[in-house]
FIKOLZA-1660 file (N, C-alpha, C; in steps of 0.1 Angstrom, whole numbers, plus 5000, padded with zeros to 4 digits):
% residues 127
   i   px   py   pz ch aa at
   1 7436 7236 0791  A  M  N
   1 7439 7231 0804  A  M CA
   1 7454 7228 0805  A  M  C
   2 7460 7231 0816  A  A  N
   2 7474 7228 0818  A  A CA
   2 7476 7222 0832  A  A  C
   3 7485 7212 0833  A  I  N
   3 7488 7205 0845  A  I CA
   3 7503 7206 0848  A  I  C
   4 7507 7210 0859  A  N  N
   4 7521 7209 0863  A  N CA
   4 7522 7202 0876  A  N  C
   5 7524 7189 0875  A  K  N
   5 7524 7180 0887  A  K CA
   5 7535 7170 0885  A  K  C
   6 7543 7168 0896  A  V  N
   6 7553 7158 0896  A  V CA
   6 7552 7149 0909  A  V  C
   7 7555 7136 0907  A  I  N
   7 7555 7127 0919  A  I CA
   7 7568 7119 0918  A  I  C
   8 7576 7120 0929  A  V  N
   8 7588 7112 0929  A  V CA
   8 7589 7105 0943  A  V  C
   9 7595 7093 0942  A  I  N
   9 7599 7086 0954  A  I CA
   9 7614 7083 0953  A  I  C
  10 7621 7087 0964  A  G  N
  10 7635 7085 0963  A  G CA
  10 7641 7087 0977  A  G  C
  11 7655 7088 0977  A  N  N
  11 7662 7089 0990  A  N CA
  11 7669 7103 0990  A  N  C
  12 7670 7109 1002  A  L  N
  12 7677 7121 1004  A  L CA
  12 7692 7119 1003  A  L  C
  13 7698 7128 0996  A  G  N
  13 7713 7127 0994  A  G CA
  13 7720 7134 1005  A  G  C
  14 7714 7142 1013  A  A  N
  14 7720 7149 1024  A  A CA
  14 7708 7154 1033  A  A  C
  15 7712 7159 1045  A  N  N
  15 7702 7164 1054  A  N CA
  15 7696 7177 1048  A  N  C
  16 7684 7180 1050  A  P  N
  16 7678 7193 1044  A  P CA
  16 7685 7205 1049  A  P  C
  17 7686 7215 1040  A  D  N
  17 7692 7228 1044  A  D CA
  17 7680 7237 1047  A  D  C
  18 7678 7241 1060  A  I  N
  18 7667 7249 1064  A  I CA
  18 7672 7264 1066  A  I  C
  19 7664 7273 1060  A  R  N
  19 7667 7287 1062  A  R CA
  19 7654 7294 1065  A  R  C
  20 7655 7306 1071  A  A  N
  20 7643 7315 1073  A  A CA
  20 7643 7326 1063  A  A  C
  21 7631 7328 1057  A  L  N
  21 7629 7338 1047  A  L CA
  21 7627 7352 1055  A  L  C
  22 7628 7363 1049  A  P  N
  22 7626 7376 1056  A  P CA
  22 7612 7377 1062  A  P  C
  23 7602 7369 1057  A  S  N
  23 7589 7369 1063  A  S CA
  23 7588 7361 1076  A  S  C
  24 7599 7354 1079  A  G  N
  24 7599 7345 1091  A  G CA
  24 7596 7331 1088  A  G  C
  25 7591 7328 1076  A  Q  N
  25 7587 7315 1072  A  Q CA
  25 7599 7307 1068  A  Q  C
  26 7600 7294 1072  A  N  N
  26 7611 7286 1069  A  N CA
  26 7610 7280 1055  A  N  C
  27 7622 7277 1049  A  V  N
  27 7622 7271 1036  A  V CA
  27 7633 7260 1037  A  V  C
  28 7629 7248 1032  A  A  N
  28 7638 7236 1032  A  A CA
  28 7643 7233 1018  A  A  C
  29 7655 7231 1016  A  N  N
  29 7661 7227 1003  A  N CA
  29 7668 7213 1005  A  N  C
  30 7666 7204 0996  A  F  N
  30 7673 7191 0997  A  F CA
  30 7673 7185 0983  A  F  C
  31 7682 7175 0981  A  S  N
  31 7683 7167 0969  A  S CA
  31 7678 7154 0971  A  S  C
  32 7671 7149 0961  A  L  N
  32 7664 7136 0962  A  L CA
  32 7669 7127 0950  A  L  C
  33 7673 7115 0953  A  A  N
  33 7678 7106 0943  A  A CA
  33 7668 7096 0939  A  A  C
  34 7665 7094 0926  A  T  N
  34 7657 7083 0922  A  T CA
  34 7665 7074 0913  A  T  C
  35 7664 7061 0915  A  T  N
  35 7673 7052 0908  A  T CA
  35 7665 7042 0900  A  T  C
  36 7668 7041 0887  A  E  N
  36 7662 7032 0878  A  E CA
  36 7671 7020 0876  A  E  C
  37 7666 7009 0877  A  R  N
  37 7673 6996 0875  A  R CA
  37 7667 6989 0863  A  R  C
  38 7675 6985 0854  A  F  N
  38 7670 6978 0842  A  F CA
  38 7681 6969 0836  A  F  C
  39 7676 6960 0827  A  T  N
  39 7686 6951 0820  A  T CA
  39 7686 6956 0805  A  T  C
  40 7699 6959 0801  A  D  N
  40 7700 6964 0787  A  D CA
  40 7699 6953 0777  A  D  C
  41 7700 6956 0764  A  R  N
  41 7698 6946 0753  A  R CA
  41 7707 6935 0754  A  R  C
  42 7719 6937 0759  A  S  N
  42 7729 6926 0760  A  S CA
  42 7727 6917 0772  A  S  C
  43 7717 6921 0781  A  G  N
  43 7715 6913 0793  A  G CA
  43 7722 6918 0805  A  G  C
  44 7729 6928 0804  A  T  N
  44 7737 6934 0815  A  T CA
  44 7728 6942 0824  A  T  C
  45 7728 6940 0837  A  K  N
  45 7720 6949 0846  A  K CA
  45 7726 6962 0847  A  K  C
  46 7718 6972 0846  A  Q  N
  46 7722 6986 0846  A  Q CA
  46 7715 6994 0857  A  Q  C
  47 7721 7005 0861  A  Q  N
  47 7715 7013 0872  A  Q CA
  47 7717 7028 0868  A  Q  C
  48 7707 7036 0868  A  R  N
  48 7709 7050 0865  A  R CA
  48 7702 7058 0876  A  R  C
  49 7709 7068 0882  A  T  N
  49 7704 7076 0893  A  T CA
  49 7702 7090 0887  A  T  C
  50 7690 7096 0890  A  E  N
  50 7687 7110 0887  A  E CA
  50 7685 7117 0900  A  E  C
  51 7691 7130 0900  A  W  N
  51 7690 7138 0912  A  W CA
  51 7680 7149 0910  A  W  C
  52 7672 7152 0919  A  H  N
  52 7661 7162 0919  A  H CA
  52 7663 7172 0930  A  H  C
  53 7662 7184 0927  A  R  N
  53 7662 7195 0938  A  R CA
  53 7648 7197 0942  A  R  C
  54 7646 7197 0955  A  V  N
  54 7633 7199 0961  A  V CA
  54 7633 7211 0971  A  V  C
  55 7623 7219 0971  A  V  N
  55 7621 7230 0980  A  V CA
  55 7608 7229 0986  A  V  C
  56 7607 7232 0999  A  A  N
  56 7594 7231 1007  A  A CA
  56 7594 7244 1016  A  A  C
  57 7582 7249 1017  A  F  N
  57 7580 7262 1024  A  F CA
  57 7571 7260 1037  A  F  C
  58 7572 7269 1046  A  G  N
  58 7563 7269 1058  A  G CA
  58 7563 7257 1066  A  G  C
  59 7551 7252 1070  A  P  N
  59 7550 7241 1079  A  P CA
  59 7556 7228 1072  A  P  C
  60 7555 7227 1059  A  L  N
  60 7562 7215 1053  A  L CA
  60 7577 7216 1055  A  L  C
  61 7583 7227 1054  A  A  N
  61 7597 7229 1057  A  A CA
  61 7600 7225 1071  A  A  C
  62 7591 7229 1081  A  D  N
  62 7593 7225 1095  A  D CA
  62 7593 7210 1097  A  D  C
  63 7584 7203 1089  A  T  N
  63 7583 7189 1090  A  T CA
  63 7596 7183 1084  A  T  C
  64 7601 7188 1073  A  C  N
  64 7614 7184 1068  A  C CA
  64 7625 7185 1078  A  C  C
  65 7626 7196 1085  A  Q  N
  65 7636 7198 1095  A  Q CA
  65 7635 7188 1107  A  Q  C
  66 7623 7184 1111  A  R  N
  66 7621 7175 1122  A  R CA
  66 7623 7161 1118  A  R  C
  67 7619 7156 1106  A  F  N
  67 7619 7142 1103  A  F CA
  67 7629 7137 1092  A  F  C
  68 7634 7146 1084  A  L  N
  68 7642 7141 1073  A  L CA
  68 7657 7142 1076  A  L  C
  69 7664 7132 1071  A  S  N
  69 7678 7131 1072  A  S CA
  69 7684 7123 1060  A  S  C
  70 7696 7124 1058  A  K  N
  70 7703 7118 1047  A  K CA
  70 7699 7103 1046  A  K  C
  71 7696 7098 1034  A  G  N
  71 7692 7084 1032  A  G CA
  71 7678 7081 1034  A  G  C
  72 7670 7090 1040  A  R  N
  72 7656 7087 1043  A  R CA
  72 7648 7086 1029  A  R  C
  73 7640 7076 1028  A  Q  N
  73 7631 7075 1016  A  Q CA
  73 7618 7083 1018  A  Q  C
  74 7615 7091 1008  A  V  N
  74 7603 7099 1009  A  V CA
  74 7595 7099 0996  A  V  C
  75 7582 7102 0997  A  Y  N
  75 7573 7104 0986  A  Y CA
  75 7571 7119 0985  A  Y  C
  76 7574 7125 0974  A  I  N
  76 7572 7140 0972  A  I CA
  76 7562 7142 0961  A  I  C
  77 7552 7151 0963  A  E  N
  77 7543 7155 0953  A  E CA
  77 7544 7170 0952  A  E  C
  78 7545 7175 0940  A  G  N
  78 7546 7190 0939  A  G CA
  78 7545 7194 0924  A  G  C
  79 7551 7206 0922  A  R  N
  79 7551 7211 0908  A  R CA
  79 7565 7215 0904  A  R  C
  80 7568 7215 0891  A  L  N
  80 7581 7219 0886  A  L CA
  80 7582 7234 0885  A  L  C
  81 7593 7240 0888  A  T  N
  81 7595 7254 0886  A  T CA
  81 7610 7256 0882  A  T  C
  82 7612 7266 0873  A  T  N
  82 7626 7269 0870  A  T CA
  82 7629 7284 0874  A  T  C
  83 7639 7285 0881  A  R  N
  83 7643 7299 0886  A  R CA
  83 7655 7303 0878  A  R  C
  84 7656 7316 0876  A  Q  N
  84 7668 7322 0869  A  Q CA
  84 7676 7330 0879  A  Q  C
  85 7689 7329 0879  A  Y  N
  85 7697 7337 0888  A  Y CA
  85 7710 7341 0881  A  Y  C
  86 7717 7350 0886  A  E  N
  86 7730 7355 0881  A  E CA
  86 7741 7347 0887  A  E  C
  87 7750 7342 0879  A  A  N
  87 7762 7334 0884  A  A CA
  87 7770 7342 0893  A  A  C
  88 7775 7336 0903  A  K  N
  88 7784 7343 0913  A  K CA
  88 7796 7349 0907  A  K  C
  89 7801 7342 0897  A  D  N
  89 7814 7347 0890  A  D CA
  89 7811 7358 0880  A  D  C
  90 7798 7362 0878  A  G  N
  90 7794 7372 0869  A  G CA
  90 7794 7368 0854  A  G  C
  91 7795 7355 0852  A  S  N
  91 7796 7350 0838  A  S CA
  91 7782 7348 0831  A  S  C
  92 7771 7353 0837  A  G  N
  92 7759 7352 0830  A  G CA
  92 7748 7346 0838  A  G  C
  93 7736 7344 0832  A  K  N
  93 7725 7338 0838  A  K CA
  93 7726 7323 0839  A  K  C
  94 7720 7318 0850  A  R  N
  94 7719 7303 0853  A  R CA
  94 7705 7300 0855  A  R  C
  95 7701 7288 0853  A  Y  N
  95 7688 7283 0856  A  Y CA
  95 7688 7271 0865  A  Y  C
  96 7678 7270 0873  A  R  N
  96 7677 7258 0882  A  R CA
  96 7662 7254 0882  A  R  C
  97 7660 7241 0878  A  T  N
  97 7647 7235 0879  A  T CA
  97 7646 7227 0891  A  T  C
  98 7635 7229 0898  A  E  N
  98 7633 7222 0911  A  E CA
  98 7618 7219 0913  A  E  C
  99 7616 7210 0922  A  I  N
  99 7603 7206 0926  A  I CA
  99 7599 7214 0938  A  I  C
 100 7588 7221 0937  A  V  N
 100 7582 7228 0949  A  V CA
 100 7572 7218 0955  A  V  C
 101 7576 7213 0967  A  A  N
 101 7568 7203 0973  A  A CA
 101 7555 7208 0978  A  A  C
 102 7544 7201 0976  A  R  N
 102 7531 7204 0982  A  R CA
 102 7527 7193 0991  A  R  C
 103 7532 7181 0990  A  Q  N
 103 7529 7170 0999  A  Q CA
 103 7542 7161 1000  A  Q  C
 104 7544 7156 1012  A  L  N
 104 7555 7148 1016  A  L CA
 104 7551 7137 1025  A  L  C
 105 7556 7125 1022  A  R  N
 105 7553 7113 1030  A  R CA
 105 7566 7106 1033  A  R  C
 106 7569 7104 1045  A  M  N
 106 7581 7096 1049  A  M CA
 106 7577 7081 1047  A  M  C
 107 7586 7074 1040  A  L  N
 107 7583 7060 1038  A  L CA
 107 7592 7051 1047  A  L  C
 108 7588 7039 1050  A  G  N
 108 7595 7031 1059  A  G CA
 108 7593 7036 1073  A  G  C
 109 7601 7030 1082  A  N  N
 109 7600 7034 1096  A  N CA
 109 7613 7042 1100  A  N  C
 110 7611 7050 1110  A  R  N
 110 7622 7057 1116  A  R CA
 110 7630 7047 1124  A  R  C
 111 7642 7051 1129  A  A  N
 111 7651 7043 1136  A  A CA
 111 7645 7037 1149  A  A  C
 112 7636 7045 1155  A  N  N
 112 7629 7040 1167  A  N CA
 112 7617 7032 1165  A  N  C
 113 7614 7029 1153  A  G  N
 113 7603 7019 1150  A  G CA
 113 7590 7025 1148  A  G  C
 114 7588 7038 1149  A  T  N
 114 7575 7044 1147  A  T CA
 114 7574 7051 1134  A  T  C
 115 7563 7050 1127  A  A  N
 115 7561 7057 1114  A  A CA
 115 7560 7072 1116  A  A  C
 116 7566 7079 1107  A  A  N
 116 7565 7094 1107  A  A CA
 116 7552 7098 1100  A  A  C
 117 7547 7110 1103  A  P  N
 117 7534 7114 1098  A  P CA
 117 7535 7119 1083  A  P  C
 118 7523 7120 1077  A  K  N
 118 7522 7126 1064  A  K CA
 118 7522 7141 1066  A  K  C
 119 7527 7149 1056  A  A  N
 119 7526 7164 1057  A  A CA
 119 7522 7170 1044  A  A  C
 120 7515 7180 1045  A  E  N
 120 7510 7187 1033  A  E CA
 120 7513 7202 1034  A  E  C
 121 7515 7209 1023  A  A  N
 121 7517 7223 1023  A  A CA
 121 7503 7230 1023  A  A  C
 122 7503 7242 1029  A  S  N
 122 7491 7250 1028  A  S CA
 122 7491 7258 1015  A  S  C
 123 7480 7265 1012  A  D  N
 123 7479 7273 1000  A  D CA
 123 7487 7286 1000  A  D  C
 124 7493 7289 1011  A  D  N
 124 7500 7302 1012  A  D CA
 124 7515 7301 1009  A  D  C
 125 7518 7293 1000  A  I  N
 125 7532 7290 0996  A  I CA
 125 7537 7302 0987  A  I  C
 126 7548 7309 0990  A  P  N
 126 7553 7319 0982  A  P CA
 126 7558 7314 0969  A  P  C
 127 7556 7321 0958  A  F  N
 127 7561 7317 0945  A  F CA
 127 7572 7325 0940  A  F  C
% end
């Protein structure tokens, strides 16, 4: 048995980048920051931020476009995937690990005081 599942709660570093695929389906790309706060052995408070690349397809991407903006706190559930691509400068292969979102929840309230809906991906996500 194998499981590829990741859950993160964090804040968007910028507004989502929305593009249309040749199929007409939308894809959203955004970065999500998770921050770990802890006290080290000497008693000093520390903070460490990890950045995660997130990609969402179809209706989930449409939800990202409508509701997400820089700084928004979200819950993301999905799977990890690593893509390989050629560097623009021709210097060789590059790899990018990202979270393919299957479920998204906006946390907290929007500026107008109403909670945003939960969104889930359908099973027709391109791989």
